[in-house]
LUMMIVO-402073 format. One record per residue (C-alpha): x, z, y. Coordinates in steps of 0.05 Angstrom, whole numbers, plus 5000, padded with zeros to 4 digits. Layout:
BEGIN
XZY ...
end
This chain:
BEGIN
928425557126 922626077126 922826707156 919927407133 918127397198 910827507213 909326937209 906026197314 906425587289 905624887326 903724317302 907423587294 901622967307 901722257308 901721897363 895521567394 889121907382 886822647418 891123177393 886023577353 889624117304 886924587265 888725367273 893325547223 897126117266 899026667219 897327337216 902427967240 901528247175 899028927151 905629417132 902429487069 901928697054 907528437107 914228357091 921027907116 918327377163 920126657143 921926177189 920625387181 924125257242 928324617215 923724607161 916024437167 914724247235 914625017265 916225187328 916825867365 914325897438 919326107482 920126217563 927225877575 928626297640 934725857673 938925287654 946125227648 946424507674 954924477682 959425047682 966124667696 972824867723 978624417746 982924597690 978824177644 980023507628 973923037627 971422767561 973722177531 967621937508 969421777437 965322077384 968622437327 964222417265 962923097236 965223157166 960323077107 958623717064 964223887017 963024456980 955824476943 951425086941 950425156873 945025736853 946226126803 941325916735 936626466732 929826416698 925026896686 926926956617 932927336639 928927926664 927628436619 922628886654 924529666673 922529946601 928629586572 933230006612 930630676595 933730696521 940530726563 939531026630 932931506613 935131996668 934531496733 928931136685 924431746700 926531886763 924331206779 918231206748 915631806795 917831436859 914231106914 917430366890 914230456820 907230586847 908430116903 902729636876 900029466811 893029216782 887129556822 885530006749 892530246746 893830526822 891531016865 885930736912 885831126976 878130816986 872830866937 870230156923 862830476922 858129946956 859230267026 858529647072 864229497130 860129237186 862628687230 859128317297 857527737251 857627957177 858728487125 863728617071 861629087011 868229386970 864529506906 866829656833 863429266772 865729496713 873129296698 872728796771 873829126838 871428636891 869128536966 863128096973 862127777044 855827587064 854927267137 847726997156 846426347140 852826247095 853526237015 856226956994 863726946971 866127376936 873427586924 876427906869 881528446875 887128166832 892528706860 893829276903 899329286944 902030006977 899730706964 899630967040 906231337024 909231217096 910231857140 908431457203 901831137174 902430907108 896130337095 894329937032 892729207015 890128796969 890828096942 886427586907 887927026860 884726336894 883625716863 888925356885 893725886843 896326326901 895427046905 893427146978 892627817019 885227947039 884828177111 880728807093 886929357094 886130157096 889930617130 890431307095 891631707165 885331547202 880931327137 878630767168 878630017140 882029637187 885328797195 889628567238 887828127297 894827957319 894027127314 886827147340 884027667383 891227877399 889628647388 894328817338 891029237281 885429547299 879429837259 872929397229 867629547273 861129267286 863528967351 869528627311 868427887289 871427637224 874127097257 877927607296 882027807229 888427337230 887527357155 880727087150 879626657110 885126977067 891626567089 897626957068 900826847004 904427256960 911927006946 916326516983 912025857002 913325517058 907725167063 903925797073 904126427120 907726917067 911027557057 916727317022 918027616952 917528316971 911428646952 913428616881 917928386831 920327746810 915527446852 915326666839 910426166868 912025386847 908124776844 904924626778 904223826784 900423836718 894924226733 895523986813 896024696839 900825246849 902925836803 904326466824 908327016769 910627646777 912928246741 909628736773 907029036845 911429576837 918829486859 922529566785 929229636759 931528896760 929028846837 935629176862 939529116795 939128416781 936528116716 938228526650 939128066599 946027916599 947428586609 944328826555 947128346513 954628536535 954029246529 952929156450 959528796449 965629246452 969728666460 966628476521 966229266549 974429286533 974628706580 970729006637 964728476629 957728876634 953228276665 951728716725 954528926783 954229736790 951029756852 954630456868 961330116875 959129656938 962429596997 957229757059 954329107079 953228957009 950229566994 945529417045 943728707031 940629036966 935629387008 935128907066 932328417016 926428707033 927229217088 928728787147 926128067187 930227477159 930426767158 930126387088 935925917094 934925727017 929425826960 931526186896 934026846911 935127356858 937828136868 944928076844 946427466883 949027536955 943327637001 947627157056 947526567006 940326527011 938026967083 940127127151 938627787175 940627607253 937226927264 930127167266 932527387338 932826707360 925726617395 922927307366 928127787397 925128217344 930628837368 932328957436 940229027448 941729687433 937529607366 931329907376 924929497360 921329067413 916128707363 915828837294 921428987250 923329487193 929929867177 935529407209 936229727270 941430077226 946429657244 946729797309 948830467296 954230907303 954231137235 954230387209 959130027268 963630647266 962930987204 960830837127 953330957135 948730587077 941730717054 943731067003 947731487050 940931827064 935831607013 936331696933 935631026904 931531186849 926831746872 927031526939 928032206962 932932507005 939732656998 945932857041 952432387049 955432706982 948932546940 946133316943 938433256939 934733617002 928533857015 925333297056 925832817105 927833317166 932533667132 938433667182 943733627126 942832937124 947032847194 950933527181 953833367127 957532787160 956933227238 958333867202 960434257276 953534107294 950534567247 954135207271 949435487330 945434957329 941935177400 948935057433 947834367417 940434217422 938634707471 932334897439 931335487390 934635367326 928135357290 923835017332 921934237319 927834047374 932834307345 931633837285 936533197279 931932687274 927532977324 931832687372 936432167340 931831927294 924531897325 918531577302 915931027338 909830567338 910929937324 910029527383 905928887354 901329297319 898229627380 895930337393 889430367356 892130567295 897831007283 904430567248 910130967275 916830857244 923531297242 928830907292 934830707242 938730537310 939631287314 940731337386 942431877443 935932077483 937031727549 929931797579 930431357634 934630837605 930330767542 924430707587 927330107628 927329787561 920429907540 922030517492 918331167489 924431657494 925132167440 923832657488 916932387507 915032417441 914833307450 913633267526 908732777541 906733137604 912833047631 915632437670 921832017640 925932237709 924332997695 926432987622 933132497645 934333007697 933433657646 937733247596 943133107643 942933807666 944434077592 950333567576 952633337647 955332647627 951732347568 956031887520 957031267544 952930657515 957330257472 960629627512 957529137473 950929377485 951929557560 954728877576 948628537532 944428947572 947028747637 946328027618 939427947600 937228117668 941927557697 939126867717 947226637736 949926207678 957026407701 956027137703 951527087637 957026727604 961727327611 955927887597 953027597534 959027117503 962827727474 968827457429 971827997386 966928567402 965829097345 959329117352 957128477318 949428597317 948928657397 954628087395 949127657360 944327877411 947827647466 949426957437 942126907416 940127017494 946126617526 943226007472 936226057490 936426077565 943325747598 944125177540 942124467565 942123847506 948223377513 951523717582 958123927553 960524617566 967324757596 971125387627 968926047608 962625927572 967225337523 972225777513 968326407493 963826037449 970025707410 972826447401 966126667372 966126017329 972126347288 968227077285 968227397213 960627467215 957226887192 951326837236 954526907299 960126327280 954725877260 950026027329 957025957369 958725167328 950624967337 951025207411 957624737422 953724137383 947524267417 950424157486 955623577458 962023237482 967822867451 971723447455 966623917427 965323547369 972923447357 973224207360 966924247304 970323727265 976824177247 972324777241 968324547193 974424317160 976725027152 970725357127 972525387060 967525657011 963425927066 962025257089 954825147060 953225827086 955225657157 952025027153 945125297131 945625717190 948525197240 942324707217 937325277231 939925397295 938724647318 933024637286 930325287324 932524907392 929824137366 922424477349 922624887420 924224127451 918723857416 914024517434 915524347515 913023657503 920223287496 920322967425 925922497451 930223037460 927223347398 929622737353 936522797381 937523517364 934123347298 939122887288 945223367299 941723797250 942623207201 949523207215 950623857186 945323807132 943923097108 941223267047 935823847074 928123467064 925724007115 929923767169 927523107158 920323177158 921523477225 925822937245 919922547216 914722927263 918822917326 919622077318 912622017306 911322477373 915522037405 911321357390 916521157340 911821057278 916020657240 922421067241 918321707227 916221427161 922821157146 924621917159 918322247111 921321757057 927622047063 925422717058 920922596997 925922186959 929822946967 924023326952 917422976933 913423576923 911723746993 904223557007 905223717074 910223127080 905222617043 900322857092 904722757153 906122017124 899921847121 898022087192 903521597210 901521017166 894921047194 896621037260 901420447244 894320097227 896720177146 889820507126 891320357053 897920637049 894621237090 890421317034 896021306976 899421887016 893722287018 892522176952 899722336932 899423016970 893023156930 896922986865 901223526879 895424036896 888523846881 886724366946 890424136998 886324207058 889523727109 890423177057 882523227045 880723277117 884222677140 882422287080 874822467106 877322197176 879121427151 873021527109 868921647174 871821057217 870320657170 863020887159 863321147092 859021697105 857921987032 865722027015 867522257078 862522847081 865622997012 872523067039 870623467093 866923917049 873323947001 877924107057 872624687081 873024977012 880524957010 880325277089 873825517119 877025577187 878724837192 873724787249 874724047264 873223927192 866124277209 865323897272 866123227243 861223367182 856523627232 856622897269 855522577194 849423027185 846622937260 847122217247 843622287177 837422687219 839723397196 839623757259 840324467231 845124317185 848523987231 848124637285 850425097229 856924687216 857724677290 856425447301 861225547239 866825147268 865925547338 867526187292 874125947296 875125487355 869625807404 872425537464 872124797444 868124507499 866323817455 863224327400 860124837452 856124157493 854123907421 851024567402 847424627464 844323887451 842924017379 839324657405 835524347450 833723707400 830824277347 827324547397 824423827415 826123807493 832023397485 834122787453 840522487424 846122327466 853222127460 856822717476 851623117425 856923207375 864223167378 867322437379 869422047312 875722277304 881321707305 884621617232 890522197224 889322527293 890723237263 898223297233 899723797184 903824357200 906124967157 906625747194 913626067194 912626667134 910227387161 
end
């Protein structure tokens, strides 16, 4: 259950001992490298921070009879999800398509999809690697070329020089509103990781993303910036879907596959290309090639591949949204040609993140799924290919006729023909002016909010709204009018628009209701404005449901009256996400009557059962994670147990359940939960780490060592296994072994500040004060507010100068075994 989401993560730590957690927060990735964010709620101990504005304690009416108190068991899964058996050998590569589809192939070869990335010698670099240094406050990074190798050399005073070879280039700066180029390097653990040094075409400068550390968005690299301000330093975000790491899912390339290589004790990353090839959209070609050579198969209509032009609008959008949308991963293994909804949810990222406003405009960072809020989609048949040629990425009208560019009005007037006659009567601007272009008013380029304002990174608004300057401003969105008329106030612009058009087209009723409901703190009013059964606008309907679920539900306080009735109707909705979240909300609030309803609903899902269950369990996992984040592990345990009623064979939920049990001090039960998780999937390094933490906290040091060693048998470079093993060794006085473990942890993750602080303690005990000071300084780069480390630094400095003497607080205290819990971030 991972999200393309960019990406915050929270720890789950064992009871006992200080809560000392290494910073593994995600970075909000640059566009060149960032894709669907992946959520690990109900997956790997990840929590989304969320403010609960109000709590619904009881909403009852006299018409409702009390619950009987009898718990109705929910039926176990009856329909198993079976993924299609597809391997790397089923993909033939784009060249195999050329012999039969030459025209499409040649068109694709000249497209931005084909040029989306590749090896550094095969794609155009926006900036020469000519040795011109990037200067940070605390270091210098030199992009250079040596023969056929492109690399970044990182130099910091007092640190060994580090070199990162460029093994792949992502992006070519193609995007109109701000194009970027990023770089990936293959690390020793077998992952391909994005480097924190990106280049933006418009401003012609190197930049990095500070979102998860300095919280300044994307900023140019200057001598005022620290290396550690960059969220991806040291490299953390991997190419491909791997829940252990912040990731960009599998969108920056074709057929990306990341897997554990148990024999090599590392990860293995494979891909066909860093461009987007034919099979990225059409699916694997081997069976298709075999069948089209069989006349009998062709006569039966079997071609082994679904023609994408025949898809209905939602399936057509799914082909593009596998990359051009935020999404939560429900299960691994997606390949083009399969149903996207079986593997991902496009709407669950709204929980905890609220990436979209109720009218579809972007609130945080998003892609093109604002399309789902547009009238052209909701009340029409608009798909991505209504405007974009899928092979050339050029522009076309709804009949497929090519257009000269992105600002050609025929994208719109091929449907809205009346607007093409006497244009100025509709626009109130001269016909040949920018203000008379359809996209200027209805698809303005808007800056992605999480990027900040230092660099331009604007994207066309696919919600296709009508300009309403004051209403837009109230939502925090710059209106289309202000794009050209920055010298005029929103009030003046709104007055001007109304003087031209008198009464503006009303906002869609579902959107208007959700906009009203998002401002209320009254639970009863919220139930009528946010819970909207039978609404035709599914995207806005889900936003309302998400808002109500997050703000107004109380665990195990049964709902009755209007909220219960509306959630039950929503539980029968045609949309999988709406249906599942409504069911999860009823399950979360509890009650015997609700459980009877839920049991019946589960029995009625038919072939949708596994798809509904995965969304339902993910929603409960999110709510449980939020409880754990709020310091209520007891409630989290109960909610994870509910999630396990829905997906009892999900190893990630068992793992999170174990984390909550450990937080609640129920260590034997936590160990049992980790056992269940590992029985279902033994190849989880972090589950073994958490098992070790729990065993150490229970006094079973040998069992803890065995668990950490099992983690290292899967990934020999798992930093948290080395770190926690070092803690055990330090506590038992094995200073050489502890030092080796901490150094191994830092070799895998140099940002693990606690490992540096504990290594400093060992060095100080041995009299190497300068070495200890260097380690404390290196740790403070990533944990600058650690008061103990700051005090240690002051005392070490004084001792080196000969004016101080050792004190108990001169270095951080000895850790208690297992004091750092393993956690993994949501994907970015």
